[in-house]
N, C-alpha and C positions, 0 to 999 in steps of 0.2 A: 303819324308815321314818318313823314318827311323830316320832321324835327329830330326823331330818334335816329334816322340815317345820317342827317347832318351831324349829330352828336357823335356817332360812330366814326365819321370821317375826320372830325376835329381831334378826337381821342387818338386815333391811329396816327395822325400827324404829329400830335404831341409826343407820342412814344417813339416814333420812327423817323421824324423829321423828313417825311416823304411827301412831296407835293402831290403826287397821284392819289395818296390817300384821301386828302380833303376834297380834291376834285371829284373822286368817285363818290364820296358821301353827299356833296352838293348835288351831283348829277343824278344819283339814285333818289335823293329826297325829292327833287323836282318831278322825276318820273312817277314817284308814289303819289304825289299831290295830283298830277294829271290823271293817273289811273283812278284814284278815288272820286274825282270829279266825274270822270267818264262813267263810273259805276253808278254814282248817284243820279246822273241824268238818264241812265239807261242806254247810253251809246255803246256800241260793240267794242270789243278789244280792250275794255277796261280791266277785267280780270286778268287776261293774258299779260297785259302791260305791267300790272303789279307783280305778278309771279315772275315775270322777266327781270323786273327790278330786283326781286329777291335773289334771283340767280346771279344777276350782274354785281350786286353787292357782295356776294360770297366770292365770286371768281375775281373781282377786282381786289379783294382784300386777302388773297392767299399769302402774299408777302408778310402781311401782319400776323396772320395765323401762325406762321413759323416762328415768330418772335416770342411767343409765350402764351400762357393759358388766358390771360386777361383779354387780349385782343381777339383770340379765338371765341371766347364765350360772348363777347360783345357782338362780334360778326355773325355768329350763328343765331343768336337771339334776335338781332335785328332782322335777319332774313326770314326766320320762321314767324316772327311776330308780323311782319309785313304780309306774308302769305296767309296767315290766319285772318288778318284784317280784310284783305281783299276777298278772300273766300267767304267770310261772314257776311260781308256786304252783298256779294253776288248771291249768296243763299237767301238773303231777305229779298232780293229782287225776284228770284225764282219762286220764293214763297208767295209773293203778291200775285205773280202770274198763275200759280196754282189756285189761289183763292178766286181769281176772276173766272178761271176755267170752270171751276165747281159751281160758281154762281150761274153761269150760262148753261151748264149741263144738267142741273138738277133743279127741282121745283119743290117747295118754295126756295128762292135764293137765301143764302145766309152769309153774313159778313165774315164769319170764321168757320172753317171746315171742322167736322167732328174731331174730337181728341185723338182717336185712333188713326184718323186719316192724317192728321198733323204729324204724329210720331213717324208715319211712314214716308211722308212726302217732304218734310222740312229740310232733311239732310241730303236729298237727291239733287245732285248738281252735275250734269254731264260735262259742263265746261271746266269745272273744278277737277273733276275725275280725270279728264283728258290731259289738263295742264299739269297736275301734280304727277300723273303717270309718265308724261313726257320728261319732266324734270328728273324723275327717278331713273329713267332710261338713259338720260344724258350723263348722270353721275356714274351710273354703272357701265358707261362706255369708256370714260376717260379716267377713271380712278386709278388705273395701273400705270398711267404715264409717269407720276411722281416716283413710283417704285422703280420703274425701269431707269429713269434718269439717275436715281440715288445709287442704284447698284452700278451703273456705268461710271458714275463719278468717283465712288469709292473703290471700284475694282475688287469688290468683295461681296459675298453673300452670307457672310457668317451671321447667324441668327435668323435667317429667312428660310422657312421650310420649303423645300422644292415641292412638296406634295400640294401646297397651297395653289401654285400655278398649274400643276398638272390636273388636279380635281376640277378647278375652274375652267380649264381648257375643254375638258370633257363635258362640263356642264353645258357648253354652247351647243352641243348636239340637241339636247332637249328644248333649250331656249329657242333654237332655230326652228325646230319642228312646230312648236307652239306658235310661232309667229307666222310661218309660211302656210300651214294648214288653214289658219283663220283668215288669211289674206289681209293681214294688217298692212299699215303704210310702209313705204320702202324704207324709211329711217328705222322703224321698229324691226324690220327684217334684217337690215345691215347691222344693227347694234349687236346681236349675239355673235355675229361673225368677227366683228372688231374685237369684242370682249374676249373671245376665245383665242384670237390670234395674239393679242397682247398678253394674256395669261401664259401661253406657250412660250412666247418670247422671255417672259420673266423666268419661266422653268428652264429654258435653254441657258439663260445667264447662270443659274445655279449650277448647271452641269459644267459650264465653261470655267467659272471662277472657283467653285468649291471642289468639284470632282476633277478638275484639270483635264476636261476633254479639249480636243483641238477645235479651233474655230470651224473648220470644215465639218467635223463630226456633229457639233452642236447644231449648226444650221441645217444639216441633212436631217437630224432627228426631229427638229421643229417642223420642217417642210413636210416630212413624211407623216407625222401626226396630224397636221393640218389637212392633208389630202384624205387621210383615213377618216377624220371627222366629217369631212365633206361628203365622202361616200356613204357613210352611216346615216348621216342626216337625210340625204336624198332618198335612200332606201326606206327609211322610217316615214317620210312624208307620203310616199306612194302607198305604204301600208296602211297609214291611218286615214288618209283622205277619203276613201270611199265611205267608211262608217261615219265620218263626220258629216258628209254631204247628205246622208240619209237620216240625219237628226240625232246620232249618237255621239255626244260630246264627252263621254267619260274618258276616252283615250287621250283627247287632247288636254283635258283638265289634269290628267295624270302627269303628263309631260310638264305642264307648268308648275305644279306643285312640287314634283320630284326635283326639277331644276332648282327650285328655292331651297329645298332641303339640302341639295348638294352644295349650294353657295354657303350655307351655314356649316355644313360638315368639313368644307375645305379650310375653315378657320381653326378647326380643332388641333391639327398638328402644329399650328403656330404656338399654341399654349405650352406644348412640350419643349419647344425651343426656348420660350421664356423661362420655364422651370429649370432648363439645363443651364442657362447663362445667368439666371437670377437677375435679369434685367431684359428690357425690350430693345434689342439691337437688330440691325439689318433691315428691319421693315420701317417704311416710311409713315410717319405720323399723319402726314397730309393725305396719303393713300387710305388710311384707315378712316380719317375723317370725311372724305368725299364718299367712301363706301357706306358709311354710316348714314350720311344725308340721302343716299339713294334708297336706302331702307326706309327712312322717315318719310320721304316723299311718296314712295310706293305703298306704304301703309296708310298714309293719309288719303291717297286715291281711293282705297277701298271704302273709306267712311262715306264717300259721296255717291257710292253706287246704290242702285235699288235694293240689292241684297248683298249683305256683307259676307265675303268669302272667308270662312273661318280658317280653313287650312292655309290659304295664302297669307292671312293675317299672322297666323302663328309662325310661318317660315319667315316672313318679313321681320317680325318682332325678334326672332332669334338672330337675324343678321345684325340688327340694331343693338342687341344686348351684347353679342360677342364682340362687335367692333368697339362699342363703348368700354367693355371690359379691358381690351387691349390698351385703349387710350388711358384708362385710369391706372392700369398697371404700370404703364410707362411714366405717368406723373408721380407714382409712389416709388417704384423700384429703381428708376434710373438715377434720381438724386442720391439713394442710399449706396448705389454701386459707385457713384463718383466719390462719396465720402470714404468708402472702403479702399479705393484706390489711393486716395491722397493719404490716408492713414498708413497704408502699406508702404507708399513711397517715402513718407517721413521716417518710418520706423527703419527701412532699409538704409536711408541716408545716414541715420544716427549710428547704425552698425558699421557703416563703412568709414566714418570719421574717426581717426586715431585719437586716443586720449593721452595726454602728457601729465601724469600724475607725480612722476618721480622728479626730484631736483637734479639738475645737471651739476656735476662736480667739475672743478677747474682741473684741467690737465697739468700733469707734472711738467717741470722745465725740461724740455727734450735736449737742451744743450749738455754736453758731457762735462763733468767736474774736472777742473784744472788740477793737475798733479804738482805738488810742491817739490821742487828739487831738493835733493839731500846734499 
């Protein structure tokens, strides 16, 4: 794995002539080697180090991702391969511990647990579940930053659906209730609030640049919706918490699944914008890639749970499929649109150029003829 990361860094350096690229590749390769050795010896933090290296590899390679599809594919493949390697090593270690547990808990002891028991226990890995879930939460916190920067830099939101930011902003209500009622960590409680705020900032940019709202009106609208979301979220927490504390988890599960469905539904209006413009414009490709990785990490975290949540898995899969479809459409439609514009520009230039097909005749002698005196 360290060799793969080193190869990724050298390839990125060769394509971009960027010293940080090869430094990142060497650093991440060393971190992978240390993590693999830690996992092999059974020391703590090995899995977390390897997954952290995957995240570091991706984040440090963002400039290369923007350069083209080859660095992007190499970067994502390296990160996912490193995560899989670390998780598989950690799963083997957990499997050994499960075998030892059943040897001491049952008589007579057996070297290998029954087949039905292996199928249930081999993939259960709480460390992998928490680490992958955390990576997914991080991706789904910062994914809108590239979009906000792109909109501010280009001073335009043409091609970006305002419904995307508004629907995702409203989704933070359900995400927040889900995290607060279950008393998750502070980071996972803050994540929906940041996600909703950034989504509404993107929506406010659409109103300012596209609908030509004043800056005062745009800011006031965003702040008002944020306050409304906070009030609704607090009310729903007080409404759901009593039943949750009495053992009824259906309400909380509904909020979690419904939030995932809304995340997927928020992407649907963007496809209308793509259909209308016949290309993917206005939306950051980096934003889509980070959002896709958030879905991948969240989906993988479900694999290592004791029971696979089918509804959440379907919702996360929809996010991955829709984000991937936007990226694929950008790779197909955008080059075609550029060719159409070049062809139209060349035809317009040909029409504007005057053609001289007639031969110029010499002018007659303008000097008057002299009269002969009689």
